[in-house]
C-alpha positions as a Markdown table, in Angstrom:
| # | Residue | x | y | z |
|---|---|---|---|---|
| 1 | Met | 260.7 | -75.3 | 164.8 |
| 2 | Glu | 257.4 | -74.1 | 166.1 |
| 3 | Thr | 254.1 | -75.8 | 165.5 |
| 4 | Arg | 250.5 | -74.5 | 165.8 |
| 5 | Val | 247.4 | -76.2 | 166.7 |
| 6 | Ala | 244.6 | -75.6 | 164.1 |
| 7 | Ile | 241.4 | -76.8 | 162.7 |
| 8 | Met | 240.9 | -77.1 | 159.0 |
| 9 | Ser | 237.4 | -77.3 | 157.7 |
| 10 | Ile | 236.8 | -78.8 | 154.2 |
| 11 | Ile | 233.7 | -78.9 | 152.1 |
| 12 | Val | 233.7 | -81.3 | 149.2 |
| 13 | Ser | 231.0 | -80.9 | 146.5 |
| 14 | Asp | 232.8 | -82.8 | 143.7 |
| 15 | Met | 233.3 | -86.3 | 145.0 |
| 16 | Asp | 235.6 | -87.1 | 142.0 |
| 17 | Lys | 238.3 | -85.0 | 143.9 |
| 18 | Thr | 238.3 | -87.1 | 147.0 |
| 19 | Gly | 241.3 | -89.2 | 145.7 |
| 20 | Glu | 243.5 | -86.1 | 145.4 |
| 21 | Leu | 242.2 | -84.7 | 148.7 |
| 22 | Asn | 243.1 | -88.0 | 150.5 |
| 23 | Glu | 246.6 | -87.9 | 148.9 |
| 24 | Tyr | 247.2 | -84.5 | 150.4 |
| 25 | Leu | 245.9 | -85.5 | 153.8 |
| 26 | His | 248.0 | -88.7 | 153.7 |
| 27 | Asp | 251.1 | -86.6 | 153.1 |
| 28 | Ala | 250.2 | -84.5 | 156.2 |
| 29 | Ala | 249.4 | -87.6 | 158.3 |
| 30 | Pro | 252.3 | -87.1 | 160.8 |
| 31 | Tyr | 250.7 | -83.7 | 161.8 |
| 32 | Ile | 247.0 | -84.8 | 161.9 |
| 33 | Ile | 245.7 | -85.2 | 165.4 |
| 34 | Gly | 242.2 | -86.3 | 164.3 |
| 35 | Arg | 239.8 | -86.3 | 161.4 |
| 36 | Met | 236.0 | -86.4 | 161.2 |
| 37 | Gly | 234.1 | -86.7 | 157.9 |
| 38 | Ile | 230.3 | -86.4 | 157.6 |
| 39 | Pro | 228.6 | -87.1 | 154.3 |
| 40 | Tyr | 225.6 | -84.8 | 153.9 |
| 41 | Arg | 223.7 | -86.7 | 151.3 |
| 42 | Lys | 220.7 | -84.3 | 151.3 |
| 43 | Cys | 223.0 | -81.6 | 149.8 |
| 44 | Gly | 225.4 | -83.9 | 148.0 |
| 45 | Ile | 228.4 | -82.7 | 149.9 |
| 46 | Ser | 230.9 | -84.0 | 152.4 |
| 47 | Ile | 232.0 | -82.0 | 155.4 |
| 48 | Ile | 235.5 | -82.8 | 156.8 |
| 49 | Ser | 237.2 | -81.4 | 159.9 |
| 50 | Ile | 240.9 | -82.0 | 160.5 |
| 51 | Ala | 242.7 | -81.2 | 163.8 |
| 52 | Leu | 246.4 | -80.4 | 163.2 |
| 53 | Asp | 249.6 | -79.7 | 165.1 |
| 54 | Ala | 252.0 | -78.6 | 162.4 |
| 55 | Pro | 254.2 | -75.7 | 161.3 |
| 56 | Gln | 252.1 | -72.8 | 160.2 |
| 57 | Asp | 253.6 | -72.7 | 156.7 |
| 58 | Leu | 252.7 | -76.4 | 156.2 |
| 59 | Ile | 249.1 | -75.8 | 157.4 |
| 60 | Ser | 248.8 | -72.8 | 155.0 |
| 61 | Ala | 250.3 | -74.7 | 152.1 |
| 62 | Leu | 248.0 | -77.8 | 152.7 |
| 63 | Ser | 244.9 | -75.6 | 152.9 |
| 64 | Gly | 246.0 | -73.8 | 149.7 |
| 65 | Lys | 246.5 | -77.0 | 147.8 |
| 66 | Ile | 243.2 | -78.4 | 149.0 |
| 67 | Gly | 241.4 | -75.1 | 148.1 |
| 68 | Lys | 242.7 | -75.2 | 144.5 |
| 69 | Leu | 240.9 | -78.5 | 143.9 |
| 70 | Glu | 237.8 | -77.8 | 141.8 |
| 71 | Gly | 234.7 | -78.5 | 143.9 |
| 72 | Val | 236.6 | -78.4 | 147.2 |
| 73 | Ser | 236.9 | -75.5 | 149.7 |
| 74 | Ser | 239.1 | -75.1 | 152.8 |
| 75 | Lys | 239.4 | -72.7 | 155.7 |
| 76 | Val | 241.7 | -72.8 | 158.7 |
| 77 | Val | 241.2 | -71.5 | 162.2 |
| 78 | Tyr | 244.4 | -71.2 | 164.3 |
| 79 | Ser | 244.6 | -71.5 | 168.1 |
| 80 | Ser | 246.9 | -69.5 | 170.2 |
| 81 | Val | 248.7 | -72.7 | 171.2 |
| 82 | Ile | 252.3 | -72.7 | 169.8 |
| 83 | Asn | 254.5 | -75.7 | 170.5 |
| 84 | Glu | 258.2 | -76.4 | 170.1 |
| 85 | Ala | 258.6 | -79.3 | 167.6 |
| 86 | Glu | 260.4 | -82.3 | 169.1 |
């Protein structure tokens, strides 16, 4: 199975959704390379960046689930790096 390296950007404007968001990210933990979260209090949002090395369909499904949360948006940028899963 092939995996892709990607960055997922997440903007959270409804802090009540962070529990569900964290559950989704916990489920994807084996594929997460790193995570950075920045609370932007001035605007009342949180900005999260997730680096992933995962199958492309898993990345797309995760971004879709996250994007369906009210008050949360998600976008993915894929690198050209493709790995063979171990």
